[in-house]
Legacy VTK file of the C-alpha trace (Angstrom):
# vtk DataFile Version 3.0
C-alpha trace
ASCII
DATASET POLYDATA
POINTS 276 float
76.058 171.511 318.540
76.205 174.700 316.459
73.184 176.337 318.132
74.351 175.528 321.649
77.880 176.738 320.947
76.617 179.949 319.355
74.718 180.912 322.493
77.505 180.024 324.895
80.169 181.698 322.760
78.159 184.903 322.723
78.066 184.965 326.503
81.747 184.125 326.776
82.764 186.819 324.316
80.667 189.434 326.076
82.252 188.740 329.445
85.839 187.898 328.447
88.955 189.691 329.394
88.290 192.341 332.037
91.525 191.418 333.800
94.465 190.542 331.565
97.934 189.296 332.478
100.569 191.978 332.978
102.331 192.974 329.780
105.633 191.237 329.172
106.320 192.198 325.543
104.685 194.986 323.548
103.588 193.711 320.166
102.487 194.723 316.706
99.426 193.309 314.945
99.263 192.635 311.198
95.760 191.736 310.046
94.277 189.984 307.032
97.510 188.721 305.519
96.800 186.498 302.501
98.416 183.100 302.979
97.059 181.758 299.692
96.625 183.767 296.492
95.776 181.180 293.865
92.990 181.575 291.311
90.433 180.111 293.744
91.605 182.148 296.761
88.875 183.219 299.162
89.012 186.946 300.055
88.274 186.278 303.766
89.025 182.656 304.586
92.526 182.514 303.100
93.755 185.155 305.555
95.578 185.224 308.863
96.463 187.745 311.555
99.947 188.007 313.060
100.714 189.175 316.586
104.421 189.990 316.733
106.280 190.751 319.973
108.629 193.676 319.608
112.373 193.507 320.020
112.760 189.742 319.589
114.825 187.864 317.041
114.272 184.209 316.175
111.206 184.073 318.431
109.165 180.863 318.694
105.972 180.754 316.644
102.443 179.595 317.518
99.730 178.965 314.922
96.141 178.853 316.235
93.245 177.152 314.400
89.745 178.122 315.552
86.818 175.787 316.171
83.165 175.920 315.167
82.264 172.465 313.893
84.076 173.086 310.563
80.997 175.134 309.568
81.407 178.520 311.261
83.851 180.681 313.193
86.384 183.340 312.313
89.871 184.397 313.379
88.528 187.770 314.529
86.841 186.056 317.494
90.230 184.847 318.724
92.418 187.933 318.784
92.800 187.365 322.524
94.826 184.226 321.694
97.235 186.296 319.627
97.538 188.926 322.334
98.030 186.459 325.179
100.904 184.608 323.544
102.550 187.573 321.815
102.851 189.144 325.263
104.740 186.021 326.301
107.210 186.265 323.411
105.575 184.062 320.776
104.960 185.280 317.243
101.342 184.142 316.992
99.334 183.519 313.831
95.535 183.236 314.132
94.191 181.805 310.902
90.987 181.470 308.915
90.100 178.535 306.680
87.186 177.698 304.388
84.082 176.239 305.989
81.366 173.714 305.174
78.894 173.421 303.544
80.598 175.665 300.976
83.498 173.192 300.905
84.013 169.649 302.107
87.021 167.743 303.439
89.907 167.949 302.621
89.510 171.680 301.905
89.711 172.661 305.589
92.933 170.792 306.312
94.424 171.854 302.977
93.907 175.462 304.032
95.494 174.856 307.436
98.485 173.324 305.657
98.673 176.332 303.318
98.668 178.680 306.304
101.383 176.643 308.011
103.547 176.700 304.884
103.117 180.463 304.518
104.204 180.946 308.123
107.152 178.573 307.669
108.386 180.455 304.594
107.679 184.028 305.724
107.819 184.251 309.497
111.509 185.179 309.635
110.527 188.587 308.194
108.473 189.135 311.353
111.121 188.022 313.824
110.007 184.408 314.142
112.007 181.275 313.489
110.669 178.519 311.209
112.548 175.940 313.280
110.208 176.514 316.236
106.638 176.438 314.938
103.967 175.058 317.276
100.391 174.382 316.170
97.347 174.700 318.437
93.614 174.449 317.834
90.313 174.165 319.661
87.385 171.814 318.935
87.233 171.426 315.128
90.524 173.322 315.158
91.856 170.669 317.537
90.907 168.032 314.964
92.658 169.983 312.211
95.741 170.602 314.354
96.046 166.905 315.171
95.433 165.862 311.565
98.104 168.254 310.293
100.611 166.863 312.820
99.812 163.203 312.111
98.994 162.887 308.387
102.064 164.091 306.530
100.503 164.242 303.076
99.094 167.739 303.563
102.530 169.230 304.242
104.217 166.988 301.693
102.048 168.608 299.016
104.111 171.749 299.691
107.508 170.103 300.077
107.534 169.953 303.886
107.440 167.076 306.366
106.157 166.649 309.915
109.625 167.637 311.103
108.546 171.235 310.444
106.067 170.986 313.363
107.798 171.498 316.703
104.785 170.311 318.728
100.988 170.098 318.533
98.404 171.227 321.109
94.874 170.057 320.279
92.323 171.374 322.797
88.921 169.678 323.160
89.437 168.103 319.772
87.642 165.401 317.795
89.960 162.624 316.640
87.516 160.096 315.142
84.930 161.380 312.649
83.627 157.989 311.534
80.321 157.940 313.494
77.288 158.424 311.265
76.468 161.910 312.480
74.834 164.394 310.124
77.563 166.950 310.792
80.311 164.477 309.912
78.571 163.483 306.669
78.174 167.154 305.735
81.823 167.967 306.405
83.630 164.725 305.529
81.283 162.920 303.147
79.325 159.686 303.364
82.168 157.306 302.524
83.335 155.544 305.723
86.868 155.121 304.371
87.114 158.839 303.619
85.889 159.721 307.104
88.427 157.342 308.675
91.192 158.930 306.585
89.997 162.321 307.892
90.351 161.060 311.476
93.639 161.866 313.244
93.529 158.467 314.986
93.949 156.778 311.594
97.397 158.301 311.171
99.048 157.704 314.513
102.393 156.007 314.086
106.033 156.421 315.070
108.055 159.609 314.700
105.252 162.099 315.219
105.698 165.557 316.810
105.239 165.855 320.584
101.616 166.369 321.664
99.949 168.175 324.531
96.322 166.991 324.468
93.861 169.005 326.531
90.172 168.796 327.358
87.794 170.303 329.912
86.377 168.622 333.004
82.868 169.464 331.756
83.559 169.026 328.042
81.053 167.558 325.587
80.337 163.843 326.170
82.981 161.558 324.718
85.652 164.190 324.212
87.604 162.920 327.217
87.571 159.377 325.847
88.803 160.542 322.437
91.634 162.475 324.109
92.677 159.425 326.141
92.576 157.229 323.051
94.821 159.620 321.135
97.239 159.739 324.059
97.339 155.950 324.334
98.009 155.427 320.625
100.717 158.082 320.478
102.532 156.522 323.416
102.037 153.029 322.019
104.164 154.081 319.044
106.819 155.666 321.227
105.838 159.299 320.717
106.070 162.006 323.368
102.551 162.886 324.505
100.886 164.364 327.579
97.244 164.697 328.563
95.776 167.433 330.771
92.202 167.749 331.996
91.393 171.367 332.863
89.214 171.467 335.982
86.099 173.632 336.277
85.988 174.374 332.550
83.625 173.384 329.757
84.038 173.167 325.987
83.856 176.943 325.580
85.480 178.317 328.726
88.577 176.152 328.255
89.485 178.366 325.306
87.830 181.700 326.065
89.498 182.035 329.466
92.957 181.907 327.923
94.938 184.976 328.944
93.040 185.591 332.145
95.070 185.703 335.392
95.785 182.270 336.872
94.035 180.486 334.020
95.090 176.833 334.135
94.792 176.324 330.365
97.162 179.222 329.705
99.594 178.001 332.332
99.729 174.464 330.961
100.212 175.662 327.385
103.009 178.060 328.341
104.733 175.418 330.447
104.636 173.018 327.502
105.794 175.612 324.959
108.569 177.002 327.094
109.916 173.527 327.840
110.632 173.226 324.109
LINES 1 277
276 0 1 2 3 4 5 6 7 8 9 10 11 12 13 14 15 16 17 18 19 20 21 22 23 24 25 26 27 28 29 30 31 32 33 34 35 36 37 38 39 40 41 42 43 44 45 46 47 48 49 50 51 52 53 54 55 56 57 58 59 60 61 62 63 64 65 66 67 68 69 70 71 72 73 74 75 76 77 78 79 80 81 82 83 84 85 86 87 88 89 90 91 92 93 94 95 96 97 98 99 100 101 102 103 104 105 106 107 108 109 110 111 112 113 114 115 116 117 118 119 120 121 122 123 124 125 126 127 128 129 130 131 132 133 134 135 136 137 138 139 140 141 142 143 144 145 146 147 148 149 150 151 152 153 154 155 156 157 158 159 160 161 162 163 164 165 166 167 168 169 170 171 172 173 174 175 176 177 178 179 180 181 182 183 184 185 186 187 188 189 190 191 192 193 194 195 196 197 198 199 200 201 202 203 204 205 206 207 208 209 210 211 212 213 214 215 216 217 218 219 220 221 222 223 224 225 226 227 228 229 230 231 232 233 234 235 236 237 238 239 240 241 242 243 244 245 246 247 248 249 250 251 252 253 254 255 256 257 258 259 260 261 262 263 264 265 266 267 268 269 270 271 272 273 274 275
């Protein structure tokens, strides 16, 4: 998966963004903000970038978690996410987190929780409101976004609850990491119980944040089934959840076309965010 994604991502990055949506809000960019400064803080991976629309007070906030199979990727590849949503009036945080094989689960999700908590406690200084924080992620970032919004223990470690998450938008995510794949063993360990606990599906229950679950028409095999299973379980417990298949997109273009004119992914996300 890593080799194939690397090639396709390179092509997508080279060709992205010739035509951008018309500017709605000018914005400021603050890069490499440390969201964790403990004794084991990583000088690169415990950082985030903020894209802050100008002239707004109490603006809604979007946190984006990148993909890359939990083993690669960087926030700097996703500045277009920050730009696209800052222009629409959202204070947008694009975050890094530590990667495998240097670390193993739960380090990745612990970092995402740390970044969320930093945003919750500091975003008012940048014009955002902590009462309206949305989380969004793609691929492995979709897994981490869903896990953060379903398994409360990672926020509880910092004194917060799932009520702090306004809504979650996992895009082309993985919600069950129990299959005996080499990648899953590398990232989540060999213990089946630990891998099930790392799976968002294991933590679906009542009183979860609203979900917009998205995947591409030509996504990787099985990703559509995982999305439908997550939707079904969320609704079974009475949660608000919607599912959108993005036509004529694959696992990479569903995310790297965000911000382009008439992009369906962008439109669906904005419709969902603005409705809340």
